[in-house]
C-alpha atoms as one frame of an Amber mdcrd trajectory, in Angstrom:
protein
-116.548 -27.975 -27.085-114.059 -28.185 -24.245-110.414 -28.008 -25.281-108.591
 -27.987 -21.950-108.528 -30.121 -18.827-108.452 -27.347 -16.224-110.644 -24.420
 -15.318-110.503 -21.690 -12.699-113.553 -20.835 -10.603-115.817 -22.408 -13.224
-115.096 -19.614 -15.716-113.646 -21.554 -18.610-110.438 -23.226 -19.529-107.076
 -22.170 -18.214-103.451 -23.092 -18.620-101.688 -23.877 -15.371 -98.166 -23.538
 -14.185 -96.317 -24.475 -11.038 -93.174 -22.926  -9.614 -90.999 -25.577  -7.997
 -88.518 -24.457  -5.389 -85.042 -25.923  -5.685 -83.547 -27.547  -2.633 -81.714
 -25.075  -0.420 -83.267 -21.973  -1.965 -85.029 -19.308   0.072 -88.787 -19.517
  -0.559 -89.435 -15.827   0.128 -86.715 -14.723  -2.317 -88.030 -17.061  -5.015
 -91.629 -15.883  -4.504 -90.526 -12.240  -4.775 -88.566 -12.992  -7.970 -91.560
 -14.832  -9.486 -93.891 -11.932  -8.628 -91.510  -9.459 -10.278 -91.234 -11.634
 -13.390 -95.030 -12.018 -13.610 -95.426  -8.230 -13.428 -93.070  -7.780 -16.385
 -94.924 -10.496 -18.340 -98.358  -8.901 -17.812 -97.533  -6.045 -20.177 -96.853
  -8.446 -23.062 -99.972 -10.616 -22.649-102.677 -10.490 -25.340-105.970  -8.821
 -24.457-108.254 -11.018 -22.378-105.391 -13.123 -21.046-104.340 -12.670 -17.465
-102.065 -14.356 -14.966-103.844 -15.353 -11.767-101.934 -16.599  -8.751-103.967
 -19.304  -7.035-101.597 -20.272  -4.227 -98.939 -18.110  -2.636 -96.844 -19.579
   0.186 -95.457 -16.202   1.236 -98.607 -15.467   3.259 -98.241 -18.787   5.089
 -94.557 -18.101   5.743 -95.261 -14.580   7.024 -98.042 -15.826   9.315 -95.799
 -18.607  10.635 -93.007 -16.139  11.422 -95.426 -13.700  13.087 -96.990 -16.527
  15.092 -93.608 -17.863  16.193 -92.442 -14.388  17.199 -95.521 -13.735  19.325
 -95.378 -17.204  20.918 -91.700 -16.788  21.779 -92.397 -13.425  23.408 -95.255
 -14.967  25.395 -92.994 -17.846  26.402 -90.261 -15.473  27.598 -92.789 -13.609
  29.745 -94.270 -16.799  31.226 -90.803 -18.192  31.999 -89.807 -14.970  33.744
 -92.990 -14.946  35.820 -92.726 -18.646  36.735 -89.072 -18.353  37.749 -89.702
 -15.202  39.760 -92.800 -16.661  41.475 -91.453 -20.073  42.387 -87.873 -19.145
  43.181 -88.516 -15.632  44.540 -85.312 -14.604  42.843 -85.306 -12.142  39.938
 -81.672 -12.787  38.962 -82.480 -16.469  38.466 -85.327 -15.502  36.165 -82.839
 -13.420  34.182 -80.747 -16.541  33.547 -83.658 -18.168  31.721 -84.694 -14.936
  30.010 -81.183 -14.275  28.680 -80.400 -17.873  27.719 -83.452 -18.193  25.432
 -82.743 -15.294  23.038 -79.038 -16.095  23.170 -79.746 -19.712  22.206 -82.017
 -18.583  19.359 -79.397 -16.164  18.051 -76.757 -18.881  18.123 -79.122 -21.255
  16.291 -79.752 -18.694  13.537 -76.027 -17.909  13.268 -75.207 -21.607  12.860
 -78.029 -21.974  10.303 -76.650 -18.994   8.367 -73.115 -20.387   8.214 -74.421
 -23.808   7.183 -76.489 -22.224   4.418 -79.824 -23.302   5.918 -82.935 -21.191
   5.482 -85.433 -20.405   8.209 -88.308 -22.322   6.615 -91.459 -23.586   8.294
 -89.838 -26.866   9.338 -86.795 -25.240  10.918 -88.947 -22.627  12.682 -91.153
 -25.409  14.046 -88.064 -27.234  15.272 -86.811 -24.074  16.940 -90.185 -23.594
  18.640 -89.945 -27.121  20.054 -86.313 -26.605  21.067 -87.255 -23.455  22.984
 -89.486 -25.576  25.205 -86.577 -27.916  25.917 -84.291 -24.946  26.599 -86.803
 -23.473  29.052 -87.115 -26.797  30.823 -83.338 -27.214  31.026 -82.840 -23.668
  32.312 -85.465 -24.102  35.028 -84.045 -27.486  36.113 -80.536 -26.059  36.341
 -81.661 -22.951  38.235 -83.661 -25.021  40.717 -80.720 -27.370  41.257 -78.357
 -24.445  41.887 -80.808 -22.966  44.439 -81.192 -26.351  46.120 -77.417 -26.798
  46.430 -76.989 -23.274  47.827 -79.694 -23.979  50.422 -77.964 -27.260  51.334
 -74.687 -25.388  51.822 -76.475 -22.912  54.121 -77.865 -25.797  56.214 -74.466
 -27.522  56.404 -72.707 -24.291  57.428 -75.133 -22.492  59.774 -74.205 -18.928
  60.599 -71.443 -18.769  57.967 -71.504 -16.252  55.150 -70.745 -17.833  51.778
 -67.949 -16.143  49.835 -68.033 -15.696  46.060 -65.519 -18.440  45.299 -67.491
 -20.989  47.314 -70.785 -19.790  45.809 -69.421 -20.274  42.281 -68.052 -23.709
  43.171 -71.442 -24.804  44.562 -73.278 -23.401  41.519 -70.899 -24.941  38.954
 -71.080 -28.313  40.732 -74.880 -28.084  40.623 -74.877 -27.138  36.941 -72.417
 -29.893  36.109 -74.603 -32.451  37.864 -77.929 -31.324  36.432 -76.468 -30.483
  33.017 -75.577 -34.089  32.256 -79.084 -35.230  33.225 -80.674 -32.509  31.093
 -78.573 -33.501  28.075 -79.519 -37.169  28.522 -83.217 -36.272  28.822 -83.084
 -34.104  25.703 -81.528 -36.890  23.611
């Protein structure tokens, strides 16, 4: 006669339990604490009774973090190659390469101070935001190059000094920056 409503792998009745994560808690820390507690409980279980974990989110979280890390590295490399190929200017590629990790670090610092965890949703949002950051960096770099070329055509034979170069670049960034912000919103 059956006495329970659940079974595991067709091997008889089982009792089930679910660990529910509280809002704002770190899933990896909670999973580690639950594993430690289950290990201490195993010693006190009667013979023939065992605790079997059927679903563990830590593997999903670890795979998501590994996947995001590898995709970000690939994206950095592709951005560097694209900028170097199309602009023929390595320093411009460095702008995009440096702005991406810097933006990610700032995002994680802000998340830390706001008490937010790097869960799957926030990592997915960061992955999407990286694409927007790459696009914005490339648009701004191209606009700066275009404005510098226009200055060269308007002032043939003149050598641009650093103050003028910075003025042309900041004007270009100011102009394209507002468009990039409007496109991102």
